[in-house]
N, C-alpha and C positions, 0 to 999 in steps of 0.2 A: 523381499525387495520392495523398497518404497521409493517411488519416483519423486524427485524434487525438482521443481522448476525454478530456474534463476531468472528473475525479472529485471528488466531494465527499460527505462523510459527515455526516449530521445527527444531533444529539443529540435524543432524544425520550423523554418519560417513558413512552410506551407500549411501549418495548422490554422484553421479559421478561428476567429476570435469570438465565436458565438458559443453559448452554453450548450446548444444542441450538438455541436461538433465535439465539445468536450465529453459529453455523454457517450457518443458513438466511439470516440477514441478509447475511453476506458473499457467499454464493452468489448471492442475488438481485441484489445490487449488481453483481457481476461479470457476471451474465447480461445485464442491461440495457446495460451498457457495451459488451460485445462485440457485442451485437445492432446497436447503432448503427455500430460499426466495420465489421461485415459489410455493412450496407446501403451505406455509403460506398465500400467496396472494390468491390462489384459495380457500383455506379453509375459509378464512375470507369473501371473496366475496359471496360464496355459503350460508354461515350461515346467512349473513345479507340479501341477496336477498330473501331467503326463510323464513325470519322471525323466523328462528330457535333459534338464539341468538341475543341479543342486544349488543350495544357497551360496556356496563358495564360488561356483562358476558364474552365478548371476552378477557377481561383482565385476567380473571381466566383461560381461555384456554392458554393464553401466559404463565402464571405462572406455570401451569401444565406441559407445554412443556419444560420449563426451568428446572423444577424439574426432569423430566424424563431424560433430557440430562445430568444433573449432576450425577444422579444415574448410567446412562449408562457408563459414563466416568470411573467409578471405575472398570468396567469389560473389559476395553480396555487393550491389551497386553502392558506391560511396555517396555520402551526402554532398550536396552542391557546395556548401561552405559551412564552416564552424560558426556558431552564433557568437562566441566571445572572441575567438582568435582572429577572425577575418572581418570584423566589423570596422568600417572606416572611422578613424579617431576623430576626424573633423566633420563628420556628417551632421547635418542640422535638419531637424524636422520642419515641415511647413506649418505645423500647428503653432498657434500663438503661445507665448510663454505665460503661464499663470502667475497671478500676483501672489498666490498663496498655495503651497503644496500640501495637500491632505493625503498622507500616505495610506491611511486606513480606508479610503473610499474605493469602491470597485472601479470607478472610472480612472482613478489615478494609477491603479495597478496595470492598466492597459498601456500606460505611457512607457515606452521602451527605455531601457537603462541608458542607452547611448544618448538619448535626448537629455536626460537628467544630467549626464556627465557634461554635455556641451553647455547646458544652461549654467552649471556652476562654474565651469572653466571659462565661460565667455568666449568660446571659440567661434570662428566664422570661416567661411569658405576661402577667405583670403589668407588664412593662416596655415593652410595645409599644402603648400607648394612643394615641400620636400618630404622624402620618405622618413617617417619617424624612426628613432633609434630603437634597438631591442629593449633597452631598459624602459623606454616610454611605452612600448607595446605591452610589456609585462605589467607595468603600473596601471595601464588602461584596462587590461583584462581583470586584474585584481579589483579595480574600482567597480567594474560592471558586475562582477560576481557579488561583491559586498552590497552594492545597491539593490540588486535583485533579491538578495537575502533579506535585507531590511524591509524592502517593499512588501515582500510576502509575509514575513513573520510579524510585521507591525500591524497587520490586519488581524484583528482578534478572531474573526471567523475562520481564517486559514489556520491560525494557531490552535484553535479549539479542535478542528477536525484533524490536524496534524498530531495533536496529543492523542486522540483516539487511535489514529493510524499507527503510531509508534508503539503505544502500550498494548493494543490488541494484537498487532503483528508479533511483538515480542512473546506474548503468552501463547499465541497460536503456534509459532515455530518451536517453542519449548515443548508443547504438548505433542506435536507430530514427531519430534525427534526421539521421544521416549515411548511412543505408543506401541511400538513393536515389542519392547521389553515388557510392557504391561500385558499385552496379549499373550506373550509367551508364558506368563505366570498363571494364565487362566486356561491354557490348553490341557486337556486330559491326554493320557497315553493313547497313541494310535489315532488321535483325532485329526480330521482333515483340516488343513489350513486354507482359509479363504481371504487372506490379507490383501492379495492383489485384486481380487474381485471387489472387495470392499472399497479399495482405493479407486477402482474404475467406476463403480457406481456412485461414489462420492463426487467424482469429477463431473459426471453428467448432471447430477443434482445441483452441484455448485454452479455449473454453467447456466442451468435453467433459472436458478435463483438469482444469479447476477443479471441475466437478461430481463427477468420479470421485474426486479426492483428498479432496473434502469428505465423501464417503461412507466413506472408509477410517478405521476406528477404531484408528489406530496410537498407540503410546505416545510421542507427540511430545516430552514432557519429557525422555525418555531418548535417543531416536534423532533428535531434531530437528536438533541441530548436525551430526551425522554426515551426515544426508541433505542438509542445506544445503551442506555442504562438497563432497560428491560432485557435486551439481547445479552448483555454481559452477565446479568443475574442468571438467566437461563443457562448460559455456558458454564457458570460456576457450579450450578446444581448438577449439571450433566457430568462435570469432572468429579464431583463428590460421589456420584453414583458409580462412575467408572473405577474409582479408587476402592470402592467397597465390594463390588460384585465380582464373583468368580465365574459367572456365566458369560461365555465368550460372545454370545449373540447380543446380550444386553450391552456388553462393552463395545461391540461393533456399532450398535444402534446409537449409543451415546456419542461415539466419535463422529459418526456421519452427521448427526444433527448439529453437534458442536461446530464442525467444519463448514457445513452449509450456511449456518448463521454467520460465521465469520466471512465467508465469500460474499454474502449478500451485503453486509454492512461495510466491508472494505470497498466494495464497488460504489456505494453511496459516498463514503468518505473521499475516495479518489476523485469522484465526479465533482463533489462540492468544492474540493480544493482547487481543481483545475479551472472551475468557473471564475475564480477570483485571482488567477495568476496571469502575469504577463506571458504572452506566447513564447517568449525567449527563455523563460525560467522553469519550464516543466521539468526538464531533466535535473536541474539543480535542486529544486525543492523536493521532488520525489526521491532523488538520490540521497539528499540529506536526511529525509525521514527514514529511509531504509538504513542508513548508517546508524542513526540514533537507535532504531529498533534492534539492530545487531549488537550494538554496544550494551544495551539493556539486557539482551539475551545472554551475552557473555558474562555479565555481572551476575545474573540470576543463576546461570549454570555453575559459576564459581561458588556461589553461596549455598545453593541447594544440593547440587549433584556432586560437586567436587569434594574429595576426601579431606581437603585442607580445612574446611569449615564444618558444615553439618553432615554432608555425605549421606543423605537420606536414601532409603530404598525406594523403589519405583512407586509403590502405593502411597506411602507418606508424601512423596513428591507431588502426586496428583491431588492430594488434599491441600497442599500449599498452593498449587496452581488454581484450584477451585477458590481458595480464599483470595488469591490475586484478582480473579475476575469479579468476585463479590465487591472487593474494595474499589475496582474500576467502576462497577455499577453505582456504588455510593457516590463517587466523585461526579459522575455525569448526572446523577439524579439531583445533586445540589445545583449543578449548572442548569438543569432543566427548570427547577423551581425558580431560580434567578431570572431566567429568560421569560418564563410565563408571567412572573410578577412585573417585570419591566414592560412587557407587552401590554399587560392590563392597564398599567398606569399611563401608558401612552394613548389610551382610549381608542386603540385600533381594533378593528374587527378580527376575531379569531377565525382563520380559515385553515381547515385541515388539508385541503387540496389547492394546488395552484391552478389557476385558469389557463395559464400558458407559461412557457419557460421564459424566464427573464433573460434579456440579452444585455451584454456589457455596454 
C-alpha cells in the first residue's frame, strides 16, 4: 500500500504579501501533506506485518479513508468570498495609475488583476450603479484569470521555477507510481516487506528536508538553477542504480534519497514562485503547474509504459526515467551558466547567502 497525497492550494485574501509569509505557507502545506503520508505508511506496514490485513483488503481501507475525507470536507468552514467570482467589477484601487506597465517586475505582480481590468476599461465608481449581467460577470472572471495568468508567466523568474516544478513533479510521480512494481522484482521468496515503513521514514525525512531548506536564506535567484541541476543529476544516477540493482535495501535507499531531494527542491520552487505572485493568483498558478505536470505524466505513461508504443518493463522504464532527470539537469545547467555570466557582466557582487528576505 502506498499512500498518495492530493495537494491543492487555495487563494485567499488573508495571505500576507511578504516573502516570509510565502515561505511559511509553503512549509505548512508540505507539513500537513507529509503527516498524512506518514500515518498511511505506518498503518499499512503494521497491518501487513501483523497479518491483520492483506494487500487486497488494504484497498478497501484506502477507499474508506477517501470517503471519510470527502465527507469531512463538507464540514470545513467556507471561504469568505471567491477571489474571482465575487470581486466587484467596478472597484477602483486608490493607487495611482502607472504611466507604463512592466509585467515582469516583482512590484507589478503585486498589483491586483481587478485594478488592471479597471485601468483598461476606464471604469469609475459612477458606472456601477446597477447589477452587472451574468454575461458581463463571466467575461470579467475570464479577464481576471487571463490577466493573472499573463502577469505570472510573463515573469521569467516564475516561468523558470514553474518549468522545474512541472518537469520534476512529472518525473517524481512517474517514479513513485511504479516503484512498488520495481521492489516486487527485487524481493526474494519469503522475504519480509517493508514498503510501508520506507514510505513512513521517507515522509519524516522529507518533512525535515523541507523545513531545513525553508530556513536557508540562500541567494536562490543566482544559485537556483545550478542547485536544481545538481539535484536532478543525483536523482538520475539514483534511478540508474535502482534500475540495475536486485538488492531491495539498495533500492529502498535510492528511492528515499531521490524522494527527499525532490521534497527539498519542490519546497524551494514553490516558495520562489509564491514570492513573485499576486496574492490572488496562488491557486490559479499552482493549479496550472499541477495540470501541466499531470499532462506530461500522462504523455510519458502513454509512451513508456503503455503497450501501444514502447511498453517497457519496469527496469528499462527506470533507465528512461534516469535519462529524463539527466536531461533535466543539463537544461538547468545551461540556465545556470547563462545566469552566472549575466550576473558577472552586470559587475554585481556574488553572494551565496541573502542577508535578509526580500519583500515585495
